[in-house]
N, C-alpha and C positions, 0 to 999 in steps of 0.2 A: 625307406621312410626316414625323414628328418626328425630325430627324436627331440631336438631342441624346439622345433616348431610345435610339436605335439605337447611338450611340457608347457610352453608359453600359452598355447591355446587353452589348456586345462586350467592353468593358473588364472587366466582372464575370466573364464566361465565361473570358477569358484569365487573370485572377487565380486563379480556381478551378482551372483546369487546371495552372497553375504551382504552386499550393499543393499539389495532389495529387501532382504529379511530385516535388517537392522534400521532401515529407513522408514518402514511402515508406521511404527509407533510415533517417532518424533515428528514426522511430517503431518500425521493426523492430529497431533496435539498442538503444533506450532503454527500451522498455516492459518492466516486470518480469513474468516469468512465474511462476506458482505451481507448487507441488509436482507437481500433476497434469499440467502441461505441460512443465516444465523438468527434473523429476526432483529428487531430494534425499533427505533422511532423515526418517523418522517414528519418534518414540519415545513409548512409553507409560510413565509414571512413577507409582509408588505412594508416597504420603506416609507416612512411618514415624515416629510420634511417640515421645517418650520413654516409658519404662515408667510406667504409671499415668496417662498423659495421653491426650487425644483431639485429633484434628485438627479445628480450628474453621474456620468460614467465613472468619474474618480471616486464619488461616494460609494458606488456599488463595488468598486475594486477594493476600497478600504474596508467595506463591510465584510467581504469575503475573507480578507486577511485577518481581521479581528476575530471573526467567528471561527476561523480555522484554528487560531491560537487558543481560543476559549475551549473549543471541543477537544483539542489535544490535552488541555489541562484536566479535562474530565477523564482522561485515560482512554479515549476512543482512538483506535488506530485507523488512519486513512479515512477520515470523514469525507463524505461526498457533498460538496456545496456548489450548487449550480445557480447561475443567474437566469431568471426567466423573464423575458421582456425587458423593460427599462427599469423597473422598480420592485421586482420580486426575487426572492431567494427560496430555493428548495434545499433543505438541509436533511441529509440522511445519516443517522447515527446507528451503526451496526453494533449489536451486543450491549446496548445501554441497559443497565439493570433498573434504573429509575428514570423513565422518560420524562416524568413531570419535573424532576429536579433539573434535568438537562435542558428542557424547554424554558424553565424559569431563568436559568443562567444565560443561555444564548440570546434571550430576548431583552435583557436589561441593557440600558444605555451605559451605566457604569461610569458616569462623569464624576470623578473625585475632585474635590476642591478643599483647600485650606483657606479659611476666611478669618480676617483679623477682627478685633472688637468693633471696628467701624463699618464692617460689612464688605470690605474690599477683599478681592481674591488675591492671596499671596502667591500661591502656586497651584497647579492642577496635577492630575494623574499622569500627564505627559512627562512630568519630571521624575516619575518613579523608575527606579532601576530594577527593583525586585520587591516582592511581597510574599509573605508566607505566614501560615497560622502557627500559633504556639500556645502553650498553657503555662501560666504563672501561678503556681500553687500558693504563693505568698499573698496573693490578692483575695479579695472577697469573692463569693460565688458568682456575682453578676459581672465581675471584671476579670475573672480567671482566664476565660477564652479571649485571645487577642490576635490581632493581625500585625505582625512586625513589618516595617517597610524600610527601604533604603533608597535614598534620592541620588540622582546623578549630580554632576558637578554644578550645573546651573541651579538645580533645586537646592543643593546644600547651601549655596551662597544666599539664596533668597530666604531659606528657612532660618539660617543663622542671623540674618539681619532682622527678621521678624521676631524671633525669640529673644533677641537682644533688646528690641524696642518695647516688647510687651511683657516683660517679666512681671509676674504677679497677676496677669490678666488672662482671659480665656481666648484661645485660638480654636475655633470650631472646625471640625472635619465633616464635610457634607458629601453625600452620595446621591447624585441625581436630585440635588436641591434639598434633601432631607438630612438633618443633623444626625450623625451616627455616633459622634463622640465630641465632648467639650472639655478637653484637658486644660488645666491651669499651668501656665509656663512658670516653672520654678527657677530654671537657670538657662542661659543661652545654650543652644544646641549647635555645635559646630561640625559634628560628624555626619550629619544628614541622615541619622537613623532615629526611629521612634516606633511607638506602638499605638494601635487603635484598639481601645478597650471599652467595655460596656456595650450592652445591646446584643451580645451573642449568648444565647441560652445554651448552645451546644458548640462543641469543637467543629462540627460539620458546617455550621453557619459561618464560622470564621474562615474555614477552608474555602467555602464557596466564594466569599468576598475576595480572598487572596487570589483565587483563580481568575475572578473577574478583573482584578486590577492588573494582574500579569498579562492578561489577554489584551488589555487596552480598552479605550472607550469607543463606542460606536459613533460615527459621524452624524447619524440621524437616528430618530426613534424607529423602532420596529413594532409592527402589529402582527399578531399571530392570526393568519387567515384560516388555517386548518392544521390539524395534527392527527396522526394515526399511528397505531402500534402494530407492527408486523410480528405475529406470534412465531415462536420457534418451531411450532408444529408445521406451519406452511414451509418454512425454510428447510427443515429436516426432510420433508416430503420431496421438495424440489431437488435437494442434494442426493437423496436416495435414488430418485428416478434418473438423475444425471449419471450417477455412478453405475447404475444398472444398464443404462443405454450404452455407456462407454465400454462396459464389460462385454456386452453382446457384440458391439462393433469390433472390439479387439479380437474376440474369438473368431468371428467370420473372416476378418482380415488375416489373421494368422493362418487359418485353414487355407485360404486362397493362396497366400504366398508360398506355403510349404508344398501344396499340391502342384502348383503351376511352375514354381522356380526351383523346387527340390532343395538341394543342399544350400544354395544361396538364399532361398526363401527362409530356411531355418535361421540362418544368421541374420536375415532382415528382421525377424521377430525379436531376436536377442538385441539387435541394434536399436529397435524401437523401445525396448525396456530401458536401455542405457539412456536413450534420448529423453524418455519420460522422467527418469531420475534426475538428470541434469537440469531439466526445465523446472521441476517441482522444487529442487533445492535452491535454484536461482531465485525463484519467486519467494521462497522462505527466507533467504538471506537478505533480500531487499525489503522484507516486511510487506510484500504486496498483498492486496486483498483479493480473495477468490470469490467472484460472483458468477452468475449464470453466463454473462457475456464473456467473462474470462475463460470459462470452460469452453465456450464456443470458439474462442481464439485458440485454445489448446487443441481442440479437435481439428480445427482447420490446419494448424501447424503439423499435426500428425499426418494429415493428407499430403502436405508438402513433403514431409520426410519419406513417406511411402512412395510418392511420385519420383523422388530422387533415386531411391533404390531400384524402382522399375526401369528407369532410364538407363541406369548403369548395367543392370542384368540383361537388358535387351541388347545393349552394345556388346557385352561379353558374348552373348549367343551369336551375334552376327560374326564376330571374330572367329568363334569356334567353327561356324559353318564354312568359313573360308580356309579351314585347315590349319590354323595356327595351334600351337601348343596351349595347354590350359593357362600356364603362368603368363605367357605372352598375350593371350586373349584377355586375361584379367587386367594387365597393365594397359593394353590398348583400349579396352573398354572404358576404363576410368578416364583415360586421357581424352577420348572422344566425348564422353559424357560431361566432363568438367565444365566447359563453357556454357553448355545448355543449362545445367543445374545452376551455375553461378548467375547467369543472366536472369533466369526466371525468379530465383530467390532474391536477387538484388532489387528487381522491380517490385516484388511483393513487399520487401523490407522498406522501400521508399514510401509506398502507399501507407504502411503501418506507421512510419515515423510522422507522416503528414497528419494522419488521424490522431496520433498522440499529441502533436503540437497544437492542432486547431480544435480538437475535441475536448470533451469534459466528462467528468463522472465515469460512468460505466464504459463509455466509448474509449477513454484512456486505458481502462483495464483490459479491454479487448485488444487494443493496439499494442500494449506492453507485452501481454502474453504471446501474441502473434510474433512480435519482434524477437523476443527471447527464443521462441520455438524455432524460428527460421535459422537463427545463429546456431542453436544446438543441433538442428537437423543437418546443416551443412557440415558440421564437425563429424557427426556420427556417420554420415554417408560417404564423405570424401576422404576422411582420414582414418576413422576407426574401422569401418567396414572393409576398406581396401586392405589394411594390414591383416585383418582377420582372414580374409579370403586368400591372401598370399600364404599365410601359415597353413591354412586348410589344404591348399594345393600341394604342399610338401608331404602330406600324410597319404600313404599308399591307398588305403581303402576309401579315401575321400578325393582322390585325384582323377577319377574316371570322368571323361568328358560328358558322359550320359547323365551324370549327377548334376551337371551344370546346364543341362538343356542342349548339349551338343549331340552330334550324330555318333 
């Protein structure tokens, strides 16, 4: 018996068990759940162009970009924004605590303008570099909540020229044509920084405006066609059933692999645990959103991982039937199975990449989970499992050919 191999194998098993135990809580707390699992809001929006104009593909592309920025300002991770037809958008916001507030923000045009005393536009929100809410306790109650802004280089120059020209006069700040602040210019402003005060009854209102301004202005108006709220009960029920189904599936799969493939089957089960941990941590690190379609991608990639193990073990059996030693059969089995596994996984990976590139929303989630799963399964099957089987073949009570399906 090779004691070194036995020690290495024991250490690996202990590490895997510890990783599994200590991963359950952080994974459960940190993985982002999608709308179908966590609940949230779904809004269907209609693009409404100005009279005599049409909604272009460029308008829709800009709408998606602006709405994505706005939703991220709300603290929503990985919003799903899909274009439907030529002039509609479907926005899904998972885990939104206040759907009405979110809907109000994403539906506003948010065209900010600075207007001189003659009614001419000095600059627009396009020249904003940053905007954030703040509280100035030295001001009166109706001016305490403010939105501080910073202009880019072009905006700073235009703002400096205007404030120099109109000292002692009013420069109005309007949002979507409505005056929200009318400050009197006291001195020329060269730094390109200022505040919008007045009209904010709460700090949250100022924060909402700052979020709108950071997100940018919509190229066309939006009309809300429909909205619905998905309750967390439905999401929790879907998640519980998915977890239950996966649990039953894994139990049946583990039983089959152990009964049919014996010792290699046991290690196949351990390998699947390692594969699952790698995939879940990878999804967690890139802040991916777990939806029902993502779970489907995970389950499909499990099938790919199991298939790789089966191909390898069948090749090892064939080598054992031809009278080779156990270690030689393991090496030959992996060599013979490598290109079969590689080719099948690469073709599946190509299909997943195409789905991710051309798909949208939940289709991308499915493709991403499947792609990561394929990469993880190739590592666990070709590298990890091979080394573990080699160490197992060095241990006397695990080196019998009968334990590996041989005669």
